[in-house]
N, C-alpha and C positions, 0 to 999 in steps of 0.2 A: 851794332856798335853805337854807343851814345856819344854825344858831344862832350868831351872832357872839360870844356870851359863853362858848361851850364852849371848853375848853382846847385842843382840837385844831383848832378852826375857824380858817380863815384870817382874819387881820386885814386892815384896808383896804389896807395897803401890799402885802401878799401878793396880794390880789385885783387890784391894779393893775399889779404888776411881776413879770415873769418871773424876773429876777435874784433878787429877794427870795424868791420861791417856791423857787427852786433852792437858795439859801443855807439856808433853813429845812429843806428836805428833806434836804440833805447833813448838816446838824447833827443832825437826828433820826436818820438812818441811822447816823452815827458813835456817837451816844449809845446806841442800841439794841445796836449791835455790842459796844461796851465793856461794857454791862450784861450781855449774854449771855456774853461771855468771862469776866467776873468770876464769874458764876453757875457757869459750867462749871468754872472753877478751884476754886471752893469745893466743888462736888460731887466733883471729883477728889480733893481733899484729904480729905474725909470718907471716901470709898471706900478710899483707900490707907491711911488711919490706922486706921479701925475695922473694915473688912472684910478687908483684906489684912495688917494689922498691920505695914505697912512704909511709914510716911509719907514723902512727898516734901518735902524741905526748901524747895524753891523755890516751891511753889504758894501758900503763905500770903503770901510776899513779893510775888509778882506780883499776887495778888488785891488786896493793899493798894495797890500802885502804880496798878492800874486803877481802884480806888475814888477815888484822888486825881484821876486824869484825869477820871473821871465827874463828880466834884464841880465841878471848875473849868469843864469844858465845859458842863455843865448850867446853871451860873450864868450863863454867857455867853448860852446859848440862851434862858433865862428872861428875861434882860434884853431880848433881841430880841422876845420875845412880850409883854413888859411884864406878866409874871406873878409878879414878886417880891412878897413880902409887903409890904403897906403899910397904914397906918392912916389912913383918910379921915374920921375923926370930925370934925375941925375943917375940913378942906378942903371937905367937903360943905356946910358952912354958910357958906362964903365967897362963894358965887356964882361965875359963870363967869369973871369977870375975876380974882378972887382965886385961884381954882383954877388958872388959867393961870399966874399969877405963881409960885405954889408949885410947879407942875409944871416950869416952866422952871428955877427955882432948884434944885430937886431934881436935874434933869437935869444942870445945870452941876456940881453937887457930885459926882455919880456919874462924870461924864466926867473931872473933875480927879483924883478919887481913883483911878479905875481907870487913868488914864494914868500917875500916879506909881507905882502898884503894878506896872504893866507894865514900866516902866523898872527898878524894883527887882528884879522877877523875872528879867528878862534879865540883870542884873548877877549875880544868884544863879546862874543857869545857867552864866555864864562862869566864876564862881569855883569851881564844882564840876567843872570840866574834869579829866578823868583819874580821877575817883572812880567806883567800881562797887559795886553791891549785893553783899553777901557770898554769899548763897545762889543768886541767879539770874544774877549777872553783868551785870545791866542797868546801863548807864551812868546815873549819878545825874543828870546834866544832862537826860536824857530825862524823868525824873520831874519835875524842877523846871520843865521847859518847859510843863507843864500849867498852872501858875499864870500864866505869861506869856501863853499863848494865851487862857486864860479871861478874864483882865482885859482883854486887847486886844479880845476879842469884846464884853465888856460896854461898853467905851468906844465901839467902832464902832457897835454897835446903838443905844446911847443917843444918840449923835450923830445918827444917821439919824432917830431918832424926834423928836429936838429940832428938827432942821432941817425935816423933812418934815411933821410934824403935831403941833406943840406943843399941849398942853392936852388931847389926846385920850388918855384912859387905856384900857388893855385891860380885858377882862372879868374876872370873878372867876376865881381859880385853880381852884376846885372848883365844880361845879354846886351850886346851892342856897345859895351864900354871898354872894348879892347883898346890898348894903346895904338896910336897911329903907326902904321908900318909893321904891325905885328905879323901880318900874313906874309911878309917878305923875309922873315927870319927863318933860319934853318931849324 
């Protein structure tokens, strides 16, 4: 049995559903791939600039675009794992009913905000049609698509959590960051 509060541990929805496990595994794989590609580009940039004294102009631009993708996709993934930063100082003192109300209201706000941002990001992708990055030639809509996908993931994951298990919050983002007195709670 794994520690349910560990960042990599499966949450109850993952334990119950094969689709959920698959989605989380795919998201993790994509995030690791994007992170490794970003790291590889940065190493290549340093090597060509400082070792060979012939920098490649496109490496910095592609690394920046991958960092944008990493940021938005990770935000969606963290929403799915319920590991975004939150302050539970007041919520912990409200009791289970008050915590449930706050959790549902917060979920509704996240869903509404991320839905609006998804629509805005899709409009931005459409408005950038035909634009390309100067050094790499990457179509700019591909870069802006990261925001649309990230916000859509946040919206979908939060909706699933709100419908399937309202009031149940995920474990701490980092081991050892449990709220004081957490072990005494039922």
